[in-house]
N, C-alpha and C positions, 0 to 999 in steps of 0.2 A: 299572255293568254288572250284569245280573241273573245270579243263580246258580241259576235254575230248572233249567237243563239238567243240573245236577249231581245230580238225583235218580236213585238207583241201582235197577235192576230186573233180575231174572233170572227163567227159568221156575221154578227150585226156590223162589225167595223168593216168587214170586206164590202158589204152592201153599200155603207156609207162612202167607201173609197171610190166606188164607181162614179160618184157624182162630182169627184174632183179630177179634172182632167189635167194632170200635171205631167210635163215632159221636159225634163232638165237637159238642155243640150250638152253634149259631151265633146270635149276637145282632148284628143289623145296625143300627148307629148312623147310617149314611151319611144325609146330608141332614136330620139331627135337631139342633135346639139344646137341650141338657138342662141344667138346673140341676145343682148339685153333688149335692143329694139324690138327683135322679133318676139320675144316674150311678152313685151308690152302689148303688141299687136294681137298676140294669141289669147290673152285673158280676157273674159267677158266684160264688156263696157256698155254704158248707155249710148245709144246711138248719137253721133255728132250732130245730126240734123236737129235733134231736140235742143241741144246747147245753143246752136246758132239761132233757132227761132226765139228761144228765151231772151238772148242778148238783144235782139231787135226791139222785143216788147219792153224789156226793162228800161232800155235808153229811153223810150218814148215816156214811161213813167216817171223816170227821174227828171227829165226836163219839164214835164208838166207840174211836178211838185215845187220844183225850184221856181217856176214862173208864177204859178197860181197859188201857192201855199195852201191855206186852210180849204179854199173852195175845191181844188184838185183832190184833197185828201176826202172830203165829203163825197165827191162824185165816185172816187175809186172804192170808198167803204160800201156805197150803194151798189156799184157794179159787181164787185168781187164778193162782198159779204152779205148784201142785201139788207144793209142797216143804214138808216137815215141818222146822220149826226151833223151838228153845226161845229163841234170841237171834240177832239178825241180824248181830252184829259178825263181820267176816271176820278170821281169825287171821293174825298177821304171817307165820306160816310159809307160809300160802296164798299171800300177796302175793309172797313171795320165790321160791316155787316157779313161780308164774306168769311171772315176769320171767326166770328162769333157763331156762325151757323155751320161751321166745318164738321164734318164727322169726327168723333174723338178718335177712331182707329186710324183714320187717314192723318190727322194731326199727330198722332203718335209716331206713325210711319215717317212723315215728313220731318219731324224733330230728330229722329234717329238718323235720317239722311243728312240733315244739317250739321248734326254734332260730328258725324265721321268726316264730312267734307270740310268742316272747320279745321279738325285736327290736322288733316292732310295738308291743307292750304297753308297752315301756320308752319308747318315743317318744310314747305317749299320755299319760303321767303329766303332770297339770298342774303349774304352778309356783306356789308360795306368793306371796301378794302382801302387801308391807308398803308402805302409801300413807300420806304424811304429808299430812294435810288442811290443817294449819296449824302454826305453831310449837308444839311440845309436845302435838301432837295427831295420834296415829298409829292408823290403822284397818287391821287385817290380815285376810286370808283364808287360813287354813291347811288343807291337806288331810290328813285323819286318817283312817287305815283303820278299818274296823269291826272288832269283837272276834273274831267267829266267824262262818263261812259254812257253809251246807249246800249242797252241789252235787249236782245230779241228773244222772245219765246214763241214757237210756232203753235199754230192751232188749225182747225180745219177737221182733218180725219180723226185726230184724237187730242186730248188736253195734256198739257205737259208741265205740271207744276214742278216736276223734277228738274226741268231746264231753268226754272227760276233759281233753284239752289245752285246749279252748276254755273250760272253767270254771275249770281250775286255774291256768292260766298268768296271766290277769289279776288273779287274786285275790292269788297270790304277788307279782306286780309291784306290786300296791298295798301290800303289807306286811302283809296279814292273817296272824295268828300261829296261829290255830286253824281248821283246814280239816277238814271231814267230808265224805265223798262217799257217795252211795247210788245202787245200780243194782239192777235186779230179779234175783231169784235164778233160776238155770236148772237144770231138772231133770237135764239132761246134763252139768252141771258139779258134781254133788254137792251141789246147793243153793247153791252159791256164784254170784255174777254171773259173766258171761262172763270167760274167762280172759285174753283180750286187754285187756279193760277194766281188770281187776286188773294186769296187767303195766304199762299205760300209767300208772296210779295209782302203781305201785312206781317207775317211771322219774322221776316227778316228785316223789318223796319223801312221797306222802301216806300215812299210816300209819292213819288212822281212816276205814275203809270199812265200809259196811253192805249187806247183801243185802236191800235194801227197794225195792219197786217202786210205781209209781202214786201215787195220792192219799195213800195211807197213809205213805209216805216224806215227802212235804211236810208232812203233819200232825205226823210225829214231829220234823222239824227245827223246826217252827214252835213247837210247845208243849213239846217235850222228852217224854221218857218216864221214869218213876221207876223206880229200881232195885227188883228183886224183884217185878216186876207180871206174871211170866208164870204160866202155870197152875201150875206146880210151885214157884212162889216164887223162881225164879231170875231171872237177866237184870240186867246192870249198867245204869246210867243212861245215857241219851242227853241230853246237855246241850242245851238250845235254843239257836238261832243268831239271828243278828241280820238275816241276809239269805239268801234262797233263791234259786238261779239253776239254770238248765238247761232244755233243750228236753224235750218230751214230747208225748203225745197230748192229745185234748181233756180227759181226765180229770185229767191233770197241770196243764194250763193252767187249768182250773177250780179246782182245789185252790189254786194259786197266787193266784188272783183272791180267793178267799174268805179266805185267811190274810193278804193284804196289809193293812197297818195293824198287825197283830200282829208281822210282820217286814217287811223290805223285799223286794221281787223285782225282777228284771231286766226281765222282760216277760212277756206272756202267749203263750209259745211252743207252741202247740198243733201240730196236724197241718200238715206243711210245704205250702209253695205257692210256684209260680213264675209270674211273668208275663213274657212275652216281647214287647217292642214292636219290630215288625219291618216293613220296607218291601219293595219288589220287589228291593232289592239282597241280601237276606238268602238264606243257604244253607238250603234247606228241609230238608236232611239233618242238619244241625247243630241247627236248631231243634227238629226232631221228636225228636232224641237227647236234648236237654236237657228237653223236656217230660216225656218217659219216664222220666228219670233221677229227677225228683222224684216222679212217680207211683209209682216203686218202693218209696218209703218205707212207704206206708200207702194202705189203700183209701179213706181219707178225704183224701188229699192232693190239693192242687188245681193244675191245669196249665192255664194260660190264655194264649192267643196273641191279641194285639192288633195288627191289621194294617191297613194302607192298601191291600192288594193282594189281590183276590179270587184271582188266579192263584196268588200265594204260599200263601194259605190252604188252596186246593185240593191244592197240591203237598205241603205240610206234612201234610195229613189224609192223603194216600196214604202218605206217609213213616211217619207214626205207625202206621198199620194194619201196614204192612210190617214195620217195626222191633219193634212190640210183639208180633208173632207169634214173633219170634225171640229175645226177651229171656227171661232165666231165670225171672223171676217175672211171666209174662205174665198170669196170672189177676187178681193184685194190681194190676197196671199197668191192665188192662183196666177193672177196677171203678172205679179212681179217675178214668180218663179219661172214662168213661161218666156219672160222678156230676155232680150239679148244681154242684159246685164247680169243674168244669173246663169248657172251651170255647173258642171263637173268636169274638172281638169285632172287627167290622169297622168301620172308621172312614174319614172322608173323606180325612184327611191326618194329617201328623205333630203338628200342633198339637192335633187333637182326640184323637190317640193318647196325647199327654203328659197332657191333661186327664182321659182315662180312667184312666191308671195312677197319676196322683195321687188320684183318687177310690178306686182299688182298694187302694192303699197296700200293695203286695206285700212279702212277707217277702223274696224274692229278685226282682229285676227284671233282665232282660237287655235291653239296648238294642243292636239289630243294624240299624241303619239308615245311610244315608248321613250322614257327619258325626255318627258315633255319640257322640263325646266332647261335643260341643255340645249334642245332644239330651239326653244324660245330665245335663248341667248345669242343665238346665230341670225335672228331677224333684226334687220336694220331700218326697214321702212314699214311703218304700222302707227296708226294713231293710238292705239292701245292693244296690248297683248295679253290675252286670258289663257292661263296655263292650267292644263288638266281638266279632268272631269267635273270638277266642282268650282269652276270659275267662269260660269257662263256670262255672256255678254249682258244679259238682263241684270245680273248683279251689279255690273258697272254702271248700268243705267239708272240705278237707284241708290244702293246701300253700300257699294265696296269703299267709298270715301274717294275714289278716282273722279275724273271728270268725264262726262259723256259727250261733250262739245268738242268733236274731233275732226280733223280734216278728211275729206272724202275725194274720189274720183282721181286717186293717185297722187294727190298734193301732199300726202303724208311722207313722200319722198323728200320734201323740202320745208314742211312746215309742222308746227306742233298742236297737240290739243289744247284747249283752254288751260290756262293756269295762272299762278299769281304774277308771274313775270309778264304775262300779256299786258297787265295794267301798270307795269313799272318801265321806267327808263333808266338806263346806266349812264349817269352824268360824271364825266371826268373832271377832276380838279387838279391844277398844277401850281404848286407853291414852292418856288425857288427863292432863297435869299441872294444877297449880292454876291457872295463868295461862290455859291453853288453856280450861278449863271456865268461868272467869270471862268470858271473851270471848263466850260463846253462852249465859251463864246468863239473861240477860233474855228471850232468844227461848224458851229452853226454858219458862220460867215463863209467858209469855205463851200459848204454845201449850197448856201445861197447863190454864190458865184457860179458854181457848176450848173445850177439851174437856171441861170440867166435872170435871177430875180435880186439884184444888188440891194434894192430897198430893204428886203428882208434882214440881210446883214447890217445894213445901216442902223436898223431898229435896235440891234444889239450893240453896235459900235458905239452909238451915242450915249450909251449908259456908261462907257468907260473912256472918257475924254483923256 
């Protein structure tokens, strides 16, 4: 049954709608058979020039932090955040004060989110494997946590205490012993990160917190910062980490890409994006609200509707205009929805819609179609999939138990969202006794000879004179 009739309208809403100029671009793929490469080119994306510009700027920031340490961090904090600082470390007393002054309702919501995230994280932990290949021959795979992690929590247009939870909970569940967290300094918080962010860190027992934002925070974690490298010779060392995780804007995502290899990263989580795969059964009011909810994050956020129904697309667009005019951050939302990264893609049927969604590889994908669960099972490329009318992306942002740190910009085709295994390494152990080695010694020597590596064979032969 269609939900098109549920579109809400009233005279006062119609007047408000006139102030929000939203024109979602339309891409009509009906009647066309496209290759995967053509589908990837057809879906809305952020302009490539933006990415190129970000990379040049981020390379300079990384080099500056590596070369001048705390002095560079202080200058960048003043330049980008308007905050003067000698050292970015947040004092323990500030963390305690933030938790003590936290609104009780916010604390209760954070605690519920933490509880659900912890339960799911514990369930994700992979088991060690000890496999007996033959008598006296055991090969094992043991999961070992990394030594130290640097977790990034964005700031600026909004505060993200939820991202503290999403970063910290799986790291602790993995058994990481050294956890450092960074979030941008705020002028109206006395140069500290957002106080709710600090409170969430305190709730989770994180003691090492830094007022650092953007690409400079990623650089500081990846390469470390020497003690005494500020302009006045002060500043304690920031020890380098093994893994950097966390969401952020295009500059954070670019920094993570550039330091990958020096450290591990979770994914390239840049500006947020949502795709909604919907047919004529979808509720346009819900779909429009969900598109707007992601556009609220960032003017560069992407909101994409993939639909089999022109009637639904028309209804969603009317609803987007109406709701955007009424939302608090209407200017930001309007900019995002009008950008090249947002739009409506019309398809012949659900099969083509699935192909488009797999080519797009959305950070968040909502499936609101008939038999939504079965359709969702056909999606292979997405950071997280939200099934049906009552699993909106905003649920996953806060209290679903899932993680909202997810790959963006098509990288969901080859990378995963943040989870416990992000902070674990699978280390293989080989334990053969003499008899077990002797059983395959001839094969080892044969293969070594075939590869032109006789010393490999000799390393076995010497054990059986």
